[in-house]
N, C-alpha and C positions, 0 to 999 in steps of 0.2 A: 726507583732505581732500575737497571737493567739486569736479568737474570746471570747466574756465574751461568752455566748455558749457553746464555744466548751470548754473553762477550766473548767466548772461545771458539764459537761461532763464528760469529764476527771475525777473528784473527785469522781465520783461516782464507777468510775470501778479502779481506780491506786491510789486511796488516801490512799486503803485501807493500801497500803505498806509502808505507812509513818505515819498508825496511833502508837502514844508511848502510850502503857500499863505500868504501877509502877511494872509487874512483871517481865517486856525482860531487855534485856541490850542496847536495840537498838530499830529504827521503828520495828513495826510489819505490817502485809500487812494478802492480801490472800493468799491464791496458791493454783483449781485443781489443780491441779496439769495441767501445763499446755496440749495440744494435746501431745500423744505420736503418733509413727507413726498411722498416719492416713490409714486405708482402703481406696480400690477403689471401693468395691460394701459395700454395709451392711455386719457387720462381721457376722458369723455362729451362730444360738442360741451353748451355752455353756450349760452343768450339771452344775446343782446346790444344793443344799441340801434343803431336805425338811425344812420350815420351816414354822411356824405359827405365822401370823400376832401379835404384839405387838404393834399397835397404828392403828388399820384400823381407815381409813378418805375415806370415799367413793369420790370413783372418779363421776364427771359427767361430762354429753356431752358437751359439750360448745353450748349458747344458740342456736345460728345457727352457724352448720360447714361452714367452709373461705371454697371454693375450687377456685384455679384458674388454668385456664385451664394450663397445659405444668410444671408446676410446685407443686402442690401439696394440700392438704388440711389438717384443722386443726380437729381434729378426739375428743381428750379431753381432761380434766384440774383434775391435782389431786390436792387439798387442802392439803397444807405442814403446819406440826407446826410452821414454822418460816419461813422466809423472807429466799429463795434460791441465792446462791454466785455464783461467776464465778467457772471454772474446773471441769463439775463434769466428769465421768466418768463408764464406761460399764467392767466388768467382772464376772467370775463367775455366768453367767446368768441374772445379776441386774445390776439395775443403781441405783451409786452411787452418791447422792446431796449432796455438801459440805451449810451449815449449818452454824450461830452463833451459837456454843457450841453444835452442835451436824452434826455427820454425819447418813444423813436419806438413807437408802439402801430399793427401789422400786423392787418388781417383775415388770416387764413389759408386761408378759402375762396376768397375772389379775389386773393388774394397781392398787398395792396394794402395802401401805407401808409394809413393813415387819420385818425391826428394828429401830430403833431412836438410836444410840450410842453416847454419851456422852462424849464428850473433852472439853478440858478446864474447866473441870473443872463446865461445862452445862453453865458457864456463856455465856447465852444466847444477851447479851447487847453488847459485841464484836464482829465485823469483822468478816463476813467470813473465811471460811481456805483453803487451797489444798489437793485435792483428786491424789491419783497418783494409778493406779492398772495397774497387767501384772499379765495376769496365773491366779493363786489362790493366789497371793500375794494385796494387798490393801496396801496403806500407803496414812497419810496425815499429815499435820503440826498443832502443835498446837503451835497458833503464843505466847499463856500469858506467858507461860513456854521456849517458842523459840527451839522447839523438831519437832522430825517427831517421828510418831506414828506407829506398823504395826498393822492392823486387822485382827485377825482369822473369814473368812467370815463360816468358822462352826459352831460355838460360838457367833457372832459378838460381841468379846470381844477385847477390849485393850490388845495385849500381848506381846508388844515389845514397847521400848521408848530409843530416839537416839537424848542425848542432842546434839543443834545446836548456835548459833546465831539468836540476835534479827532481824527482820525485814524479813522473809520468806514471800516466793510469792509462786510464779509458783512453780510444781514439775513435774518430770519424772522420770521414773522407765524405764531401762534398763539391765537387768537381777540382781544380783547383787549389780547393782551401782546406787544409787539416788544421780538425779542430781539436783539440789537446787535451787532457783534466791533467792539472798537476794540483791533486788534496795538500801535498806537500807545504807548496803556500797560499792557499786555497784561489786557485784561480782559474778561470777556463782561457786557454791559448789559443788565436786563431793565428794560422801560421800561412804564409802565401808560398805551396810546395814550387812557382815558375821563380823569386825572388830568393826564395828560401831566407824568408825574414818572419820573425812574431812581427805581424803588424799592429794586433791587439792582445791587451790582458784585461777580461772583465772577471770583478772579486766575485764568487762563489764559496759557502761555507764548506769544503772539502766533496771536490765533488768527485763521484763515482759513476756517474754513466753517462753516456750521449747519446741520443737520439739524432733524426733531421726527420720534419715530418710537417706538414701545414704551412708552409711558406718560413721556419721558423727552426731555430735549434734550439735542443730540449736537452739540462741537466739537472742531476739530482745533488739535491744540496743537505746531503747525509747526514751533518753535525748537527744543520738549523730543523728539517723532517720536511722541506720543501723541494717543492719544484720549481724550477727559472725557469721561461719563455725569453729567448733571446732572438731580436731584431738583427741579421745578419747583415741588413742594409746600413743598420747604425752602430751595429756591436752594443747593444743597450741592452739592457732586463727592461721587457716591454708588461712580464706581470710575473708575480710571485704565489705560489700555489699551493695554501699550508694542506699537511696532508694530515693531519690533525695530534694530538695530546698521545707521545709515546709513540711516535713515529720513526721508524730506522730506515729508510729504505736504502736498496741496495742498488738495483739497475730499473733501465725504463727501456720503453721501445715505443714505435711507431705506425700501426696496424688497425684495417676495422673502424675506419672514420676517428677514431681518441687514441691518446697517450695510456700506456698502460704500467704501472711503475709497481714493482715487487718492492714487501719489505722484509727484515731479519729477524722483526720481532715474533712472541712466540705464535702469535692468533694467523703468522703469515700472510697478511695480506695485500691485496694486489687491488688497487684504485684503478677507478678509472676517469680518464680527463676529458673532458669535451674541450678541445682546440675552440671551439666557438663560446664556450661562454670561460673558457680562463678558470674551470671548477671544478673539481672534483665531483663524479653525478650517479657514481657506484661504487659501493666497497666491496670486494668477495673475499671470503675467509677461507684459505684453503687449511689450516690447523699444522701449519709446519711452517719454517720460516722459508723465504721466498729468495734465492740468489742469483737467478736470472728469469727472462720472460721474454717470451718473441712468439711472433704473430704469424702462423703459417696454415693453411690448410683450413682454412673460413671457420680458426680456432683462436683461442688465444693459450699459449703453453706457459709453464711455471717450474722450473727446476726447483724441487724443495729438497727441506734435509736437516735433520740434525748432526749435530757436531759428535757427539757418546756416539761412538759404534755408527754412524751413518745412519741413525735410525729414522726408516719411515721416508728414505731418499729415494728420488723418482721423479718422475717427470708427470705433471697433472691440467687435465684439460680444461677450460672453461669455456664455456657457452657464451659469446659476444653477445646474444642477440637476447638472451635470458640472466646473464650476468650471472651463470648457476656452475658450481666445480661439478663437471661430470664422472670423472672420476681421477686414479692415479694409477700409473705403472711404476715400480717398482723399479732402482737403476742402480747398485749399488758407487754410493760416496759419488753420487751427481753433482760439480760443478757447474757447469755451461750448456749450453745448446747450439745448433747452429742450423740452419732449414736447407735441405736441397732438394732436388725432383724425389730421389728416392725416399727422406724422410727428415727424420730428426739425428742429428749427431751430437752423443751427448759424453760430456766429459766426464772423468772421475778428479775428487783435487786427492785420492788417496792410492789408486793403481793405476799401473797403466797402459792403460787400454779407454777405448772409444767404442763407445755403443749406438749402436743403428737402431730406431725406434720408429718403424712406419703404423702412421695413423689411419685408422679408420674413417672411410666416407660418412 
């Protein structure tokens, strides 16, 4: 059986997917969109339009910058108008952070908020939603209306909306295709953003994350403890990869030639999957439940923490060559993260803040 502590920890991150709202047709949930194909190095800066900050909240340096040799250091914390959620994204030279009722856009160079985009009619008491970005396109979920919306990064306005089904969670963008996890009805939906239609529904036992890589779509079967590999040409599952007894996978990502899966169990296992073999080839224990995982700066990074008092919360660096933990930088109540050229932006599920962590080379 799962420990009480682990169950509480899961609820803070995954119960959003089962929250019922009066306007939805089923359970509603979060959604960044889950990580897209993660770069092996920090992404190159992208041009973005000149924007005047609409709601500047002055960033402040951490009281005492935390430096962990061989890992990195905390640099600055930005105050947010609301608590940040899961699945932030980086696109158009900006960091996009999901928050209840808002999509917050941040200039990572000036470290200022340049836009607060209202979604779900600005219902800030509702759970966070998800955002997925690719090139010049930004999509986010609206859980109250069970829709996905497209934001024009030039105007910071919603310019398109596609009604879907209640229970939306992680989303991932691949060209004109938007993959949407719906743990409420145990399906992964494929949405054609041109025709605005659901073109495929793939059965998945509580999908909680999506990644694009190695010519495939990858998703987590949270309840079953598996990772599924899906062929986007046939919309069919071509491999089911078990993570072992007691696995409670949360998020996954692609990078450094592998699929990396974080686990909410007490051991905080990170599983490395070889896409050539379709099997787990290494397991790394962080010793702390893993809520999110990304690849950047030549390493694998796991957001970790325990629900009770945000204990041991922070960012763990994993050496992808030796499959070993290098160290951990404390970040209070860390929830998720996104990679930009400036470093790693770590959200907090408890506080209205976003922390920048610079990795050491």
